C-alpha positions as CSV (number, residue, x, y, z in Angstrom):
1,X,-237.4,-57.7,-180.9
2,X,-240.7,-59.4,-180.6
3,X,-240.9,-62.8,-178.7
4,X,-244.0,-64.9,-178.5
5,X,-244.3,-67.2,-175.4
6,X,-246.4,-70.4,-175.6
7,X,-247.7,-72.4,-172.7
8,X,-250.3,-75.2,-173.0
9,X,-251.4,-74.8,-169.4
10,X,-252.1,-72.1,-166.8
11,X,-249.3,-69.4,-166.4
12,X,-249.3,-69.8,-162.6
13,X,-249.5,-72.3,-159.8
14,X,-246.8,-74.7,-161.1
15,X,-243.1,-74.4,-161.9
16,X,-243.4,-74.1,-165.6
17,X,-246.3,-71.7,-165.3
18,X,-244.3,-69.5,-162.9
19,X,-241.2,-69.8,-165.3
20,X,-243.4,-68.6,-168.2
21,X,-244.7,-65.6,-166.3
22,X,-241.5,-64.5,-164.8
23,X,-239.5,-64.9,-168.1
24,X,-241.9,-62.5,-169.7
25,X,-241.4,-60.0,-166.9
26,X,-237.7,-60.3,-167.1
27,X,-237.7,-59.7,-170.9
28,X,-240.0,-56.7,-170.3
29,X,-237.2,-55.1,-168.3
30,X,-235.0,-55.4,-171.5
31,X,-237.6,-53.5,-173.5
32,X,-238.4,-56.6,-175.6
33,X,-241.9,-56.7,-176.9
34,X,-243.6,-59.9,-175.5
35,X,-246.7,-61.7,-176.7
36,X,-248.3,-64.7,-174.8
37,X,-250.5,-67.6,-175.7
38,X,-251.6,-69.8,-172.8
39,X,-254.4,-72.1,-171.5
40,X,-257.0,-71.0,-168.9
41,X,-260.6,-71.5,-167.9
42,X,-263.4,-69.0,-167.3
43,X,-263.2,-67.3,-164.0
44,X,-259.5,-67.9,-163.4
45,X,-257.5,-64.9,-162.3
46,X,-254.5,-64.6,-164.6
47,X,-251.9,-61.9,-164.6
48,X,-249.6,-61.9,-167.5
49,X,-247.8,-58.6,-168.4
50,X,-247.4,-59.1,-172.1
51,X,-248.1,-56.6,-174.9
52,X,-250.1,-59.2,-176.9
53,X,-252.4,-62.0,-175.4
54,X,-254.3,-64.8,-176.7
55,X,-256.0,-67.3,-174.4
56,X,-257.0,-70.7,-175.2
57,X,-260.1,-71.3,-173.1
58,X,-260.5,-74.9,-171.7
59,X,-263.8,-76.5,-170.5
60,X,-265.8,-74.9,-173.3
61,X,-267.6,-76.3,-176.4
62,X,-264.4,-76.2,-178.4
63,X,-262.4,-77.9,-175.7
64,X,-264.7,-79.7,-173.5
65,X,-262.3,-80.7,-170.8
66,X,-260.1,-79.2,-168.1
67,X,-256.6,-77.6,-168.7
68,X,-254.0,-80.3,-169.6
69,X,-251.2,-80.5,-167.1
70,X,-247.7,-81.9,-167.7
71,X,-247.9,-83.6,-164.4
72,X,-250.8,-86.0,-163.8
73,X,-251.5,-84.2,-160.5
74,X,-251.9,-80.5,-160.8
75,X,-252.8,-77.9,-158.2
76,X,-256.1,-77.2,-160.0
77,X,-258.6,-79.3,-161.8
78,X,-256.8,-80.8,-164.9
79,X,-256.9,-83.3,-167.8
80,X,-254.3,-86.1,-167.6
81,X,-252.6,-86.4,-171.0
82,X,-252.2,-90.2,-170.9
83,X,-256.0,-90.5,-170.5
84,X,-257.0,-88.3,-173.4
85,X,-258.5,-89.8,-176.5
86,X,-256.8,-89.0,-179.9
87,X,-259.8,-86.8,-180.8
88,X,-259.4,-84.7,-177.7
89,X,-255.8,-84.1,-178.5
90,X,-256.8,-83.1,-182.0
91,X,-259.4,-80.6,-180.5
92,X,-256.7,-79.1,-178.3
93,X,-254.2,-78.8,-181.2
94,X,-256.9,-77.2,-183.5
95,X,-257.6,-74.4,-180.9
96,X,-253.9,-73.7,-180.3
97,X,-253.3,-73.7,-184.2
98,X,-255.9,-71.1,-184.6
99,X,-254.5,-68.8,-181.9
100,X,-250.8,-69.5,-183.2
101,X,-251.8,-68.4,-186.7
102,X,-253.6,-65.4,-185.4
103,X,-250.4,-64.4,-183.4
104,X,-248.3,-65.0,-186.5
105,X,-250.3,-62.5,-188.5
106,X,-251.2,-59.9,-185.8
107,X,-248.1,-60.0,-183.5
108,X,-245.5,-61.1,-186.2
109,X,-242.9,-62.3,-183.6
110,X,-239.2,-62.6,-184.5
111,X,-238.8,-65.5,-182.1
112,X,-241.1,-68.0,-180.4
113,X,-240.4,-69.5,-177.1
114,X,-242.6,-72.6,-176.4
115,X,-242.7,-74.5,-173.0
116,X,-242.3,-78.2,-172.8
117,X,-241.1,-80.5,-175.4
118,X,-244.5,-81.9,-176.2
119,X,-247.4,-81.8,-178.6
120,X,-248.2,-78.1,-178.7
121,X,-244.4,-77.3,-179.1
122,X,-244.4,-79.6,-182.1
123,X,-247.4,-77.6,-183.5
124,X,-245.5,-74.3,-182.8
125,X,-242.5,-75.6,-185.0
126,X,-245.0,-76.4,-187.8
127,X,-246.9,-73.1,-187.7
128,X,-243.7,-71.1,-187.4
129,X,-241.6,-72.8,-189.9
130,X,-240.1,-69.6,-191.2
131,X,-238.6,-68.2,-188.1
132,X,-236.7,-69.3,-185.0
133,X,-238.4,-71.5,-182.4
134,X,-236.9,-72.1,-179.1
135,X,-238.3,-74.6,-176.5
136,X,-237.8,-74.9,-172.8
137,X,-237.9,-78.4,-171.3
138,X,-239.0,-78.5,-167.7
139,X,-238.4,-82.2,-167.1
140,X,-242.1,-83.2,-166.7
141,X,-242.4,-83.3,-170.5
142,X,-239.7,-86.0,-170.7
143,X,-241.3,-87.9,-167.9
144,X,-244.6,-88.0,-169.9
145,X,-242.7,-89.3,-173.0
146,X,-240.7,-91.9,-170.9
147,X,-243.9,-93.2,-169.3
148,X,-246.1,-93.1,-172.3
149,X,-244.1,-93.4,-175.5
150,X,-247.3,-93.3,-177.6
151,X,-246.8,-89.5,-177.7
152,X,-243.6,-89.9,-179.7
153,X,-245.5,-90.1,-183.1
154,X,-246.9,-86.6,-182.3
155,X,-243.4,-85.2,-181.7
156,X,-241.8,-85.7,-185.0
157,X,-240.9,-81.8,-185.4
158,X,-239.2,-81.4,-182.1
159,X,-235.9,-82.4,-183.7
160,X,-236.2,-79.3,-186.0
161,X,-236.4,-76.8,-183.2
162,X,-233.6,-74.1,-183.4
163,X,-232.6,-74.4,-179.7
164,X,-233.8,-76.4,-176.8
165,X,-233.1,-74.9,-173.3
166,X,-233.1,-77.1,-170.2
167,X,-233.6,-76.5,-166.5
168,X,-231.1,-79.3,-165.5
169,X,-228.7,-81.4,-167.4
170,X,-230.5,-84.6,-166.6
171,X,-232.7,-84.3,-169.6
172,X,-230.0,-83.9,-172.2
173,X,-229.3,-87.6,-173.1
174,X,-233.1,-88.2,-173.4
175,X,-233.7,-85.1,-175.5
176,X,-230.9,-86.2,-177.8
177,X,-231.6,-89.9,-178.0
178,X,-235.3,-90.1,-177.8
179,X,-236.5,-86.9,-179.4
180,X,-233.6,-86.8,-181.8
181,X,-232.6,-83.3,-181.1
182,X,-228.9,-82.5,-182.1
183,X,-226.8,-82.1,-178.9
184,X,-225.3,-78.8,-180.3
185,X,-228.8,-77.4,-180.0
186,X,-229.2,-78.1,-176.3
187,X,-228.3,-75.4,-173.7
188,X,-228.5,-75.7,-169.9
189,X,-230.0,-72.4,-168.4
190,X,-231.4,-73.6,-165.1
191,X,-234.2,-71.9,-163.3
192,X,-235.0,-68.7,-161.5
193,X,-236.8,-67.2,-158.6
194,X,-238.7,-63.8,-158.4
195,X,-236.4,-61.6,-156.5
196,X,-239.4,-59.2,-155.9
197,X,-241.2,-61.8,-154.0
198,X,-238.7,-64.1,-152.4
199,X,-236.2,-62.2,-150.3
200,X,-235.1,-62.2,-146.6
201,X,-237.7,-61.0,-144.2
202,X,-238.1,-62.5,-140.8
203,X,-241.8,-63.1,-139.9
204,X,-241.1,-66.0,-137.6
205,X,-242.9,-66.7,-134.2
206,X,-239.8,-67.3,-131.9
207,X,-241.9,-69.4,-129.6
208,X,-242.4,-72.1,-132.3
209,X,-240.4,-74.2,-134.8
210,X,-242.3,-74.0,-138.0
211,X,-241.6,-76.5,-140.8
212,X,-243.0,-76.0,-144.0
213,X,-243.8,-77.6,-147.4
214,X,-245.4,-75.9,-150.5
215,X,-246.4,-77.7,-153.8
216,X,-248.8,-80.3,-155.2
217,X,-250.3,-82.8,-152.8
218,X,-249.6,-86.1,-154.4
219,X,-247.7,-89.3,-153.7
220,X,-244.8,-88.3,-156.2
221,X,-244.1,-85.3,-154.0
222,X,-243.3,-87.3,-150.8
223,X,-245.7,-85.1,-148.9
224,X,-247.5,-88.1,-147.2
225,X,-244.1,-89.3,-145.8
226,X,-243.4,-85.8,-144.7
227,X,-246.6,-85.9,-142.6
228,X,-245.3,-89.0,-141.0
229,X,-242.2,-87.1,-139.7
230,X,-244.5,-84.9,-137.4
231,X,-245.0,-87.4,-134.6
232,X,-241.4,-88.3,-134.5
233,X,-240.3,-84.6,-134.3
234,X,-242.9,-83.8,-131.7
235,X,-241.4,-86.2,-129.3
236,X,-238.4,-83.9,-128.9
237,X,-239.9,-80.6,-130.0
238,X,-243.3,-79.9,-128.4
239,X,-243.4,-76.4,-130.0
240,X,-242.9,-77.7,-133.6
241,X,-245.6,-77.2,-136.3
242,X,-245.8,-78.7,-139.9
243,X,-247.4,-76.3,-142.3
244,X,-248.4,-77.8,-145.8
245,X,-249.4,-75.4,-148.5
246,X,-251.2,-77.0,-151.4
247,X,-254.7,-77.9,-152.6
248,X,-255.3,-81.2,-150.7
249,X,-258.6,-82.9,-151.7
250,X,-260.7,-84.5,-149.0
251,X,-258.9,-87.9,-149.4
252,X,-255.4,-86.4,-149.5
253,X,-256.2,-84.3,-146.3
254,X,-257.5,-87.5,-144.7
255,X,-254.3,-89.3,-145.4
256,X,-252.1,-86.4,-144.2
257,X,-253.9,-86.2,-141.0
258,X,-253.7,-90.0,-140.4
259,X,-250.0,-90.1,-141.2
260,X,-249.4,-87.2,-138.7
261,X,-251.2,-89.2,-136.0
262,X,-254.0,-86.7,-136.0
263,X,-251.7,-84.1,-134.6
264,X,-253.1,-80.6,-134.1
265,X,-249.6,-79.3,-135.1
266,X,-250.4,-80.3,-138.7
267,X,-251.7,-77.1,-140.5
268,X,-253.1,-77.4,-144.1
269,X,-253.6,-74.5,-146.5
270,X,-254.8,-74.1,-150.0
271,X,-252.3,-73.0,-152.6
272,X,-253.0,-69.4,-153.7
273,X,-250.2,-67.5,-155.4
274,X,-246.4,-66.8,-155.1
275,X,-246.7,-63.7,-152.8
276,X,-248.9,-65.7,-150.4
277,X,-246.5,-68.6,-150.6
278,X,-243.6,-66.2,-149.8
279,X,-245.4,-65.0,-146.6
280,X,-245.7,-68.7,-145.5
281,X,-242.0,-69.1,-146.2
282,X,-241.0,-66.0,-144.4
283,X,-242.9,-67.1,-141.3
284,X,-241.3,-70.5,-141.4
285,X,-238.0,-71.8,-140.0
286,X,-237.3,-74.8,-142.3
287,X,-238.5,-75.7,-145.7
288,X,-238.8,-79.3,-146.7
289,X,-239.1,-80.6,-150.3
290,X,-239.3,-84.5,-150.0
291,X,-240.2,-85.2,-153.7
292,X,-239.6,-88.5,-155.4
293,X,-239.1,-86.7,-158.6
294,X,-238.0,-83.1,-159.4
295,X,-236.2,-81.8,-162.4
296,X,-234.8,-78.8,-160.4
297,X,-236.8,-78.1,-157.3
298,X,-237.2,-74.4,-157.7
299,X,-239.2,-74.0,-154.5
300,X,-236.0,-75.0,-152.6
301,X,-234.2,-72.0,-154.2
302,X,-237.1,-69.7,-153.3
303,X,-236.7,-70.8,-149.8
304,X,-233.0,-70.1,-149.8
305,X,-233.7,-66.7,-151.3
306,X,-235.8,-66.0,-148.1
307,X,-232.8,-67.2,-146.0
308,X,-234.7,-70.3,-144.9
309,X,-232.8,-73.5,-144.0
310,X,-233.8,-76.4,-146.5
311,X,-234.2,-80.1,-146.4
312,X,-234.7,-81.8,-149.7
313,X,-234.7,-85.2,-151.3
314,X,-231.7,-86.1,-153.4
315,X,-232.6,-84.0,-156.4
316,X,-229.7,-84.4,-158.8
317,X,-230.5,-81.4,-160.9
318,X,-230.6,-79.2,-157.8
319,X,-227.3,-80.4,-156.5
320,X,-225.6,-79.9,-159.8
321,X,-227.2,-76.5,-160.3
322,X,-226.3,-75.0,-156.9
323,X,-222.7,-73.4,-156.3
324,X,-220.4,-75.6,-154.2
325,X,-220.2,-72.9,-151.5
326,X,-224.0,-73.1,-151.0
327,X,-223.9,-76.9,-150.9
328,X,-221.1,-76.9,-148.3
329,X,-222.6,-74.1,-146.1
330,X,-225.2,-76.2,-144.3
331,X,-228.2,-74.2,-145.6
332,X,-229.4,-77.2,-147.5
333,X,-229.4,-80.8,-146.6
334,X,-230.1,-83.6,-149.1
335,X,-231.9,-86.7,-148.1
336,X,-231.2,-90.2,-149.7
337,X,-234.2,-91.4,-151.5
338,X,-235.8,-94.9,-151.4
339,X,-235.5,-97.1,-154.5
340,X,-237.6,-95.3,-157.2
341,X,-239.4,-97.0,-160.2
342,X,-241.5,-95.6,-163.0
343,X,-239.7,-92.3,-162.6
344,X,-241.4,-91.2,-159.4
345,X,-242.8,-94.1,-157.4
346,X,-241.0,-95.3,-154.2
347,X,-240.6,-98.9,-153.2
348,X,-243.1,-99.1,-150.4
349,X,-241.0,-101.2,-148.1
350,X,-238.3,-98.5,-148.0
351,X,-240.5,-95.4,-147.2
352,X,-240.3,-95.8,-143.4
353,X,-236.5,-95.5,-143.6
354,X,-237.0,-92.5,-145.8
355,X,-239.1,-90.9,-143.2
356,X,-236.4,-91.4,-140.5
357,X,-233.8,-89.9,-142.9
358,X,-236.0,-86.9,-143.3
359,X,-236.4,-86.5,-139.5
360,X,-232.6,-86.7,-139.1
361,X,-232.0,-83.8,-141.6
362,X,-234.8,-81.8,-140.2
363,X,-233.2,-82.2,-136.7
364,X,-229.9,-81.1,-138.2
365,X,-231.5,-77.9,-139.5
366,X,-233.3,-77.2,-136.2
367,X,-230.0,-77.3,-134.5
368,X,-228.6,-74.7,-136.9
369,X,-231.4,-72.2,-136.5
370,X,-229.4,-70.0,-134.2
371,X,-226.4,-70.0,-136.5
372,X,-225.8,-67.2,-139.0
373,X,-225.3,-69.5,-142.1
374,X,-226.7,-67.0,-144.6
375,X,-223.7,-64.8,-144.8
376,X,-223.4,-62.0,-147.2
377,X,-221.3,-64.1,-149.6
378,X,-223.9,-67.1,-149.5
379,X,-226.8,-64.5,-150.2
380,X,-224.9,-63.1,-153.2
381,X,-224.5,-66.6,-154.5
382,X,-228.2,-67.3,-154.1
383,X,-229.1,-64.0,-156.0
384,X,-227.4,-65.2,-159.2
385,X,-230.4,-67.6,-159.5
386,X,-232.9,-64.7,-159.8
387,X,-235.2,-64.3,-162.7
388,X,-233.4,-61.1,-163.9
389,X,-230.1,-63.0,-164.2
390,X,-231.8,-66.0,-165.8
391,X,-233.5,-63.7,-168.4
392,X,-230.2,-62.3,-169.5
393,X,-228.7,-65.8,-169.8
394,X,-231.5,-66.9,-172.0
395,X,-231.4,-63.8,-174.2
396,X,-227.7,-64.2,-174.7
397,X,-228.2,-67.9,-175.9
398,X,-231.2,-66.9,-178.3
399,X,-229.1,-64.1,-179.8
400,X,-226.2,-66.2,-180.6
């Protein structure tokens, strides 16, 4: 079997990029022949283990702008979809069409898996109109459509996809009602973590309490409110540090430092790659994901896989995805969000109370640090969310 994987953006750094890369690796273990088409720019270090590769190079004469990101804020220089002119979208589609037609002739896939229910996936359906096309929704695609319905006119072929796979059940109604996909074509598959990278290994400094966040540095991620927890936590825990891993520009770094009351216990790092992130995780005690919007919150699962206690916002997709025994074990605490509008924006007057709720849940996890909550049974439950298991789930659905 030959499967072609398509991603408009960089196959790394973000949830969908990691999903793309690890799904290919999972299929490699099943002796499936994999092809890959993805976006990149000159000088970027990309490692995709596929048998056939075609890169769409942004920031060139043919595509004179940075990589398009499904989120408006990406951990690398990117183009915001809603700010693109029609001719820029046409340039993007023309370049992807060229690479797709080459792959159709040279690689001749049996099945195409395209990430995001968006404009390139619509193009994939048109180019590969004579074979199966499966799309994976990561939630951010629906968020773009909900915020900017002007894109709908470019998504007329999404309804003709053979199957749509989702990370959480939250998108199902919108996929059915807005994109007009038959509900019988929609399958929940969830997310996965790389078990080769994220696994229990204790690199902690026992003299400190290390709280960590990893991800995009943007308002929608709640990271600025997380920084406000540091002065409150320091009142009781003089040995506590807050480590934030992400690419903070100068203005974001300034806000983070201001919100932390210029504490020297705030440590900022650039985002690098998953192995480096895993080292940060294994050296930490508690992982916090304070996002105002997440489809799944895969980083929380990666933290659990490293046997790290987690505090997260009330991410419905994550709560529904995790096994009840994990939810009831104390390894993860969910935090009530402030009122949210426009999908990922908090009501400003309610953020101070949100900070206090985050502090309370972080305190709960600090008190549990000496407990053995990661029993063998809980670890076995967490392992069911690995990429290897996810790959088998997806291939079973595709083969139906």
